[in-house]
C-alpha positions as CSV (number, residue, x, y, z in Angstrom):
1,M,181.8,104.2,95.5
2,H,181.1,101.2,96.9
3,T,184.2,99.1,97.6
4,P,184.6,95.4,96.9
5,P,185.2,93.2,99.9
6,S,188.4,92.0,98.2
7,D,190.0,95.7,98.8
8,D,188.7,95.7,102.2
9,L,190.7,92.6,103.1
10,A,193.9,93.6,101.0
11,T,193.9,97.1,102.8
12,L,193.4,95.3,106.2
13,D,196.6,93.1,106.1
14,T,198.5,95.8,104.6
15,A,198.0,98.0,107.9
16,D,197.7,94.9,110.3
17,S,199.6,91.6,109.1
18,V,203.0,93.2,109.5
19,P,204.9,94.1,112.8
20,L,203.3,96.6,115.0
21,P,203.7,100.0,113.1
22,A,204.8,103.3,114.5
23,E,202.4,105.3,116.2
24,P,201.1,108.9,114.9
25,G,203.5,111.2,116.4
26,G,206.3,109.3,118.0
27,P,208.4,106.2,117.3
28,R,206.9,102.3,118.2
29,R,207.0,102.2,122.0
30,A,208.9,99.2,123.4
31,A,206.7,96.5,124.9
32,S,207.4,96.1,128.5
33,P,207.3,92.3,130.1
34,W,203.8,93.3,132.0
35,R,202.1,94.6,129.1
36,G,203.1,91.6,126.9
37,R,201.6,89.2,129.8
38,V,198.4,91.5,130.1
39,M,197.8,91.4,125.7
40,A,198.2,87.4,126.2
41,A,196.0,87.3,129.1
42,G,193.1,89.4,126.8
43,L,194.1,86.8,124.0
44,I,193.1,84.0,126.2
45,L,190.1,85.7,127.6
46,A,188.7,86.3,123.9
47,A,189.3,82.7,123.1
48,L,187.5,81.4,125.8
49,N,184.7,83.5,124.9
50,L,184.2,82.3,121.2
51,R,182.4,79.0,121.8
52,P,180.1,78.9,125.0
53,A,177.1,80.3,123.3
54,V,177.2,77.4,120.7
55,T,178.4,74.6,123.0
56,S,176.5,75.6,126.4
57,L,173.2,75.4,124.6
58,G,173.4,71.5,123.4
59,P,173.3,70.3,127.1
60,L,170.2,72.2,127.8
61,L,168.4,72.0,124.3
62,E,165.6,69.8,125.8
63,E,164.8,72.2,128.3
64,V,164.8,75.3,125.9
65,R,162.6,73.7,123.6
66,A,160.1,72.5,126.4
67,D,160.0,76.1,127.6
68,L,159.6,77.9,124.3
69,G,157.7,75.6,122.5
70,M,160.1,74.7,120.1
71,S,159.9,72.2,117.3
72,G,162.5,70.2,116.5
73,T,162.8,71.9,113.0
74,V,162.8,75.4,114.5
75,A,165.6,73.8,116.9
76,G,167.2,72.6,113.7
77,V,167.2,76.2,112.9
78,L,168.9,77.4,115.8
79,T,171.8,74.8,115.6
80,S,172.2,76.4,111.8
81,V,172.5,79.9,112.8
82,P,176.0,79.6,114.0
83,A,177.5,78.6,110.5
84,A,175.0,81.4,109.0
85,C,176.2,84.1,111.2
86,F,179.7,82.9,110.8
87,A,179.4,83.1,106.8
88,L,177.5,86.6,107.0
89,F,178.9,88.5,109.7
90,G,182.6,87.4,109.2
91,F,182.8,89.4,105.6
92,T,182.1,92.6,107.5
93,A,184.8,92.5,110.0
94,P,187.5,93.7,107.5
95,R,186.2,96.7,106.4
96,L,185.0,97.4,110.0
97,A,188.5,97.1,111.1
98,R,189.9,99.2,108.3
99,R,188.0,102.1,109.6
100,W,187.8,101.5,113.2
101,G,190.8,99.2,114.4
102,P,190.6,95.6,115.0
103,V,190.9,96.1,118.7
104,A,188.0,98.4,118.7
105,I,186.1,95.7,117.1
106,V,187.2,93.0,119.1
107,C,185.7,94.9,121.8
108,A,182.3,96.0,120.2
109,G,182.2,91.8,119.2
110,L,182.8,90.8,122.9
111,A,180.1,93.4,124.2
112,A,177.6,91.9,121.1
113,I,178.4,88.1,123.0
114,A,177.7,89.6,126.4
115,A,174.8,91.4,125.3
116,G,173.3,88.2,123.4
117,L,174.3,85.6,126.1
118,L,172.3,88.4,128.8
119,L,169.3,88.8,126.7
120,R,168.8,85.1,125.7
121,P,167.7,83.8,129.0
122,M,165.3,86.8,129.3
123,A,163.3,85.7,125.6
124,G,159.8,84.9,126.4
125,G,159.7,83.1,122.7
126,T,161.5,81.2,119.8
127,V,162.0,84.6,117.7
128,A,163.4,86.9,120.5
129,F,165.7,83.8,121.6
130,L,167.1,83.3,117.7
131,A,167.6,87.2,117.4
132,A,169.3,87.0,120.7
133,S,171.8,84.3,119.8
134,A,172.4,86.1,116.7
135,L,173.5,89.1,118.3
136,A,175.9,86.6,120.4
137,L,177.1,84.8,117.3
138,A,177.6,88.1,115.2
139,G,180.0,89.0,117.8
140,I,181.9,85.8,117.9
141,A,182.2,86.0,113.8
142,V,184.0,89.4,113.7
143,S,186.1,88.1,116.6
144,N,187.1,84.8,115.0
145,V,188.2,86.7,111.8
146,L,190.0,89.7,113.5
147,M,192.2,87.5,116.2
148,P,194.7,86.4,114.1
149,V,195.2,89.8,112.7
150,I,195.7,90.9,116.3
151,V,198.1,88.0,117.1
152,K,200.5,89.2,114.1
153,R,200.2,92.7,115.2
154,W,200.8,92.3,118.9
155,F,203.1,89.2,118.4
156,P,205.2,89.6,115.1
157,D,208.2,87.4,116.3
158,R,205.9,85.0,118.1
159,V,203.0,84.0,115.7
160,G,203.1,80.6,116.4
161,S,203.7,79.9,119.7
162,M,200.7,82.9,120.5
163,T,198.6,81.3,117.8
164,G,198.9,78.3,119.6
165,L,198.0,79.8,123.3
166,Y,194.7,81.1,121.5
167,S,193.7,78.2,120.0
168,M,194.1,76.4,123.2
169,G,192.0,79.1,124.8
170,L,189.5,78.1,121.9
171,S,189.5,74.6,122.5
172,L,189.1,74.9,126.5
173,G,186.3,77.3,126.2
174,T,184.5,74.9,123.9
175,A,185.1,72.1,125.9
176,A,184.7,73.9,129.2
177,S,180.9,75.2,128.5
178,A,179.7,71.9,127.2
179,A,181.1,69.9,130.5
180,V,180.0,72.7,133.2
181,T,176.9,74.1,131.9
182,V,174.6,71.4,133.6
183,P,176.1,71.1,136.8
184,M,176.3,75.0,137.1
185,T,172.6,75.0,136.4
186,D,171.9,72.5,138.6
187,A,173.8,74.3,141.4
188,L,172.1,77.8,140.3
189,G,168.6,76.4,141.1
190,G,168.2,74.4,137.7
191,S,166.8,76.9,135.7
192,W,168.2,76.5,131.6
193,R,167.8,80.6,131.9
194,T,170.3,81.2,134.7
195,G,172.9,78.1,133.4
196,L,173.0,80.1,129.9
197,G,172.9,83.5,131.4
198,V,175.9,82.9,133.5
199,W,178.2,82.9,130.6
200,A,177.8,86.5,129.8
201,L,179.5,87.1,132.8
202,L,183.0,85.5,131.4
203,A,182.7,87.6,128.0
204,A,181.9,90.5,130.4
205,V,185.2,90.0,132.2
206,A,187.1,89.7,128.7
207,L,185.2,92.9,127.6
208,V,186.6,94.9,130.5
209,A,190.1,93.5,129.6
210,W,190.0,94.4,126.0
211,L,188.6,98.1,127.0
212,F,191.9,98.4,129.1
213,L,194.0,97.3,126.3
214,A,192.3,99.6,123.8
215,R,192.5,102.4,126.3
216,G,196.3,101.6,126.4
217,G,197.1,101.9,122.4
218,T,197.6,98.6,121.5
219,G,195.5,98.7,118.6
220,G,195.1,101.8,116.9
221,S,192.8,102.6,114.2
222,G,192.7,100.6,110.9
223,A,194.0,103.7,108.9
224,D,196.8,104.9,111.4
225,G,200.0,103.6,110.0
226,A,198.6,102.3,107.1
227,E,200.6,104.3,104.6
228,T,203.9,103.8,106.8
229,T,203.5,100.4,106.9
230,R,203.1,99.7,103.2
231,T,206.5,99.9,102.3
232,E,207.2,97.6,105.3
233,A,204.5,95.0,103.6
234,T,206.4,95.0,100.5
235,R,209.9,94.5,102.0
236,T,208.7,91.5,104.3
237,E,206.6,89.9,101.8
238,A,208.7,86.5,101.2
239,T,208.8,86.0,105.2
240,R,205.1,86.4,105.5
241,T,204.4,84.2,102.5
242,E,206.7,81.2,104.2
243,A,204.7,82.0,107.7
244,T,201.1,81.8,105.8
245,G,201.7,78.5,104.4
246,S,203.8,77.2,107.5
247,E,201.0,78.5,109.9
248,A,197.9,77.4,108.0
249,G,197.9,74.1,109.6
250,R,198.3,75.3,113.0
251,T,195.3,77.8,113.5
252,D,192.5,76.8,115.2
253,A,190.2,80.1,114.4
254,D,186.8,79.2,112.4
255,A,187.7,81.7,109.7
256,P,191.4,82.9,110.0
257,A,191.7,82.9,106.3
258,T,189.7,86.1,105.5
259,A,192.1,88.0,107.8
260,E,194.9,86.7,108.4
261,S,195.9,85.6,105.0
262,V,195.2,88.8,103.2
263,A,198.7,90.2,102.7
264,T,198.7,92.6,100.0
265,A,197.0,90.4,97.7
266,E,196.3,92.9,95.0
267,T,200.1,94.0,94.9
268,A,201.1,90.4,94.8
269,A,199.0,89.0,91.8
270,P,201.0,90.5,89.3
271,A,204.4,89.2,90.6
272,D,202.7,85.6,90.9
273,G,201.2,85.5,87.2
274,P,197.9,85.9,85.8
275,A,194.9,86.0,88.1
276,I,193.6,82.3,89.3
277,R,190.2,81.9,88.3
278,I,189.1,80.4,91.6
279,T,185.4,79.6,90.9
280,R,186.8,77.6,87.8
281,S,189.2,75.6,89.9
282,P,188.4,71.8,90.7
283,L,190.7,71.8,93.5
284,A,189.2,74.7,94.8
285,W,185.6,73.3,94.7
286,A,187.0,70.2,96.3
287,M,188.4,72.2,99.3
288,A,185.5,74.2,100.0
289,V,183.3,70.9,99.6
290,F,185.7,69.0,102.5
291,F,185.9,72.1,104.4
292,G,182.0,72.5,104.0
293,F,180.8,69.1,105.4
294,Q,183.5,68.8,108.1
295,A,182.0,72.1,109.3
296,T,178.4,70.4,109.1
297,A,179.8,67.6,111.1
298,A,181.2,70.0,113.8
299,Y,177.9,72.0,114.3
300,I,175.8,69.1,114.3
301,S,177.8,67.6,117.0
302,M,177.8,70.8,119.0
303,G,174.1,71.2,118.5
304,W,172.6,67.7,118.7
305,M,174.8,65.4,120.1
306,P,173.8,65.9,123.7
307,Q,170.1,65.4,122.8
308,I,170.9,61.9,121.0
309,F,172.7,61.1,124.3
310,R,170.0,62.3,126.2
311,D,167.5,60.4,124.5
312,A,169.3,57.3,124.9
313,G,168.9,57.7,128.6
314,V,172.0,59.2,129.4
315,S,171.9,62.2,132.2
316,A,172.1,65.8,131.3
317,S,175.2,66.2,132.9
318,T,176.9,63.3,131.3
319,S,176.0,64.3,128.2
320,G,177.7,67.5,128.4
321,L,180.8,65.8,129.6
322,L,180.4,63.4,126.5
323,L,180.2,66.9,124.1
324,A,183.2,68.2,126.3
325,V,185.2,65.0,125.3
326,M,184.7,65.6,121.7
327,M,185.3,69.0,121.5
328,A,188.7,68.3,123.8
329,M,190.1,66.0,121.3
330,G,190.8,69.1,119.0
331,V,193.3,70.4,121.8
332,P,196.3,67.6,121.2
333,L,195.2,66.7,117.3
334,A,195.0,70.1,116.0
335,F,199.0,70.2,116.9
336,V,199.5,66.4,115.6
337,L,198.2,66.5,112.4
338,P,199.3,69.5,110.7
339,R,202.8,67.9,111.4
340,I,201.9,64.6,110.2
341,A,200.2,66.2,106.9
342,A,203.3,68.3,106.0
343,R,205.3,65.2,105.6
344,L,202.8,63.8,103.2
345,R,202.5,64.3,99.4
346,H,198.9,63.2,99.5
347,Q,197.0,64.0,102.4
348,G,193.9,61.5,101.1
349,V,195.2,58.6,103.7
350,L,194.5,61.1,106.6
351,V,191.3,62.2,105.2
352,V,190.1,58.2,105.1
353,I,191.3,57.5,108.3
354,L,189.4,60.5,110.0
355,G,186.5,59.2,107.7
356,V,186.6,55.9,109.0
357,F,186.9,57.1,112.6
358,G,183.8,59.0,111.9
359,L,181.6,56.4,110.0
360,T,182.5,53.9,113.2
361,G,181.5,56.4,115.5
362,Y,178.0,56.8,113.7
363,A,177.6,53.2,113.5
364,G,178.3,52.6,117.1
365,L,175.6,55.6,117.9
366,W,173.0,54.0,116.0
367,L,173.6,51.0,117.4
368,A,174.3,51.2,121.0
369,P,174.2,55.0,122.0
370,A,174.1,54.6,125.6
371,G,176.0,51.5,126.3
372,G,179.2,52.7,124.3
373,A,178.7,56.6,124.8
374,W,182.4,57.1,125.6
375,A,184.0,55.2,122.9
376,W,181.6,56.8,120.4
377,A,182.4,60.4,121.8
378,L,186.1,59.5,121.5
379,L,185.9,58.3,117.8
380,L,183.7,61.5,116.7
381,G,185.8,63.6,118.3
382,I,188.8,62.4,116.3
383,A,186.9,62.5,113.2
384,N,185.8,66.3,113.9
385,C,189.4,67.1,113.9
386,A,189.5,67.5,110.1
387,F,189.3,70.9,110.6
388,P,193.0,71.6,111.3
389,L,193.8,69.2,108.2
390,A,191.7,71.4,106.0
391,L,193.6,74.4,107.0
392,T,196.8,72.3,106.4
393,M,195.8,71.3,103.2
394,I,194.7,74.8,102.1
395,G,198.5,76.2,102.7
396,M,199.9,73.0,101.1
397,R,197.8,73.1,97.9
398,T,199.2,76.4,96.9
399,R,202.7,77.8,95.9
400,T,202.2,81.5,95.6
401,H,200.9,84.1,98.2
402,A,197.7,85.3,96.1
403,G,197.2,81.5,95.7
404,V,196.8,81.2,99.5
405,V,194.5,84.3,100.1
406,R,192.3,83.1,97.1
407,L,191.9,79.5,98.0
408,S,191.7,79.9,101.8
409,A,189.0,82.6,101.6
410,F,186.9,80.7,98.7
411,A,187.2,77.3,100.8
412,Q,186.2,79.1,104.2
413,S,183.6,81.1,103.0
414,V,181.8,78.6,100.4
415,G,182.5,75.9,103.1
416,Y,180.2,77.9,106.0
417,L,177.4,78.2,103.4
418,L,177.6,74.6,102.4
419,S,177.3,73.6,106.1
420,I,174.2,75.8,107.1
421,P,171.5,73.2,105.8
422,G,173.0,70.1,107.9
423,P,171.9,71.1,111.6
424,L,168.7,72.0,110.0
425,L,168.1,68.9,108.2
426,V,168.6,66.9,111.3
427,G,166.4,68.6,112.9
428,V,163.6,67.9,110.3
429,L,164.3,64.4,110.3
430,Y,164.2,64.2,114.0
431,Q,160.6,66.1,114.5
432,H,159.1,64.0,111.7
433,S,160.6,60.3,112.2
434,G,160.3,60.8,116.1
435,G,163.8,59.2,116.8
436,W,167.6,59.3,115.7
437,G,167.8,56.5,113.6
438,Q,167.4,58.5,110.0
439,P,169.2,61.8,111.3
440,I,172.5,59.4,112.3
441,A,172.4,58.1,109.0
442,L,172.1,61.3,107.5
443,M,175.3,62.2,109.2
444,A,177.1,59.0,108.5
445,G,175.9,59.8,104.8
446,F,177.7,63.4,104.9
447,M,181.0,61.7,105.6
448,V,180.8,60.2,102.2
449,P,181.2,63.4,100.1
450,Q,183.7,64.9,103.0
451,I,186.0,61.9,102.4
452,I,185.6,61.8,98.5
453,A,186.2,65.9,98.4
454,G,189.1,65.5,101.1
455,V,190.9,62.9,98.7
456,L,190.9,64.9,95.7
457,A,191.8,68.2,97.6
458,G,194.5,66.1,99.3
459,R,196.5,65.2,95.6
460,D,199.7,66.4,95.0
461,R,198.9,69.3,92.9
462,T,198.8,73.3,93.4
463,L,196.0,76.1,92.7
464,E,198.4,77.6,90.5
465,D,198.7,74.5,88.0
466,E,195.1,75.1,87.0
467,R,195.5,78.5,85.3
C-alpha cells in the first residue's frame, strides 16, 4: 500500500530527531573527540557543496548562453530549475532516508552533485545542460532536507551551535562560488566548461569524507533503532517541541522543515487538539506567499544579477564579486534578525524594513546599475535576508508541536512552488524587451506582495487560533 508523505515524515523523525540510538547488538558508542571533529568537518564539507551548482553559473551565464545557443527564455527556465528541484525532490528525501538511512542518502546526494557538475560542462546542447543541472540540484535537494536531521542525530546536545556552523558553511559556499568562479575560469584557460566543472572536485572531496563517515557507522539505516527510539521520542517530546520553536529562526537550510520538524506529528496531534485545517488557514497562506516571494527574489538574484551588472558594463569577475557580497550578507544577519524578531510581538515592521531595502536597491539598479553597483548589491543582500526571518516567524506563529510541523511544511513546500515562475518570467521579459528595465520593474513589483503577505503573517496570532 502506498504510504502518504506525512507518514514518511513522522517515521523519519521518530528515528532520527532524538539522540543517537543504541546500535543493534550493543550499547551506544561513546563519541571520541576526534570522531566529533570528523563529523563536524563532514557537515561543513556538505554545506559548502549545497549552492555552487547555482551560484557558480550566474557569473558565466553569458558565455554558457552564447556557446549553447540558449535564448533568454530558456535561460529563465534554467534559473527556475533550482526551486523546482527543491520542491520536487525534497519530498522524496524522508522516504528514502527511512529506507536507507540519512547518511547513505546524503552520500548519494553528494554523488549526484559531483556527477551533475562533472557532466554539465560536457553538454553539447541546452537539453543535456539542463539535465545535468537537474541531477546536481536533485542531490542538493535531498541533502538540504536531511542535513538538519543529521545535525540532531550526531549532535543532540549541540543542535544550535552545529546548525550555526552548518549555516555558515552554506553561506560561505554560496558567496565563494560566486566570487571565485570567473577568476578561476580565467586562470584555467578561460573556458566556462572548466570553470563550472572544477566545482565537481569539491563535491568529490565531500563525498569521500561522507563515505568514510557512513562506513564508520555514524548514520545507520532508517529502520535501525526506530522501535527503540519511539519511547525515547515520547519522553523527550516537550524538550524537542521547545527546541523546534527556538531553532527555527536560526536554521539556514533551504528546506529544514520537511525533515527536522517532523517529530511524531501523528502521535502529537491528539494531545494538541483537533486537526489543523492548514489549507483553510489565512495565516498559513500568508506565510506561504511570504516565503514564496522571498525565495523568488533569492533565485532571481542568484541566476540573473551577475548578467544585469555585466550588461551594464561591469566586468565578469566584478559581477561575481557583487553577487558574493549579496550572498555574504546572509551570514551575520541570519543570526541577528531572528533574535530581534523574537523580541517583537509583530514582525511586520522587520518585513517592511527589508522590503524598503529591496525597493531602494531595485530603484538604484534601474537608474544607475554600474555607478552604484556595490551599494545596490549591499541593499539587495540585506533584503534577501527575509529567509531567516520567515523561518523565525513560522516558529512564532504556532503554539503546539503539531502546528509547527504543519505550518512549516506547508509554507515551505507551497512557497517553493510559488517561486518557480519568477526567474522564468524575468528571462522572458529580458528576451523580448532586449533590456533590463521591465525585468527590474517586475522584481520590484514582487516586493509588494512579499511585504503585504509578510505583514499579515507577522501579526501576533497563532495557527491554532484559526481552528
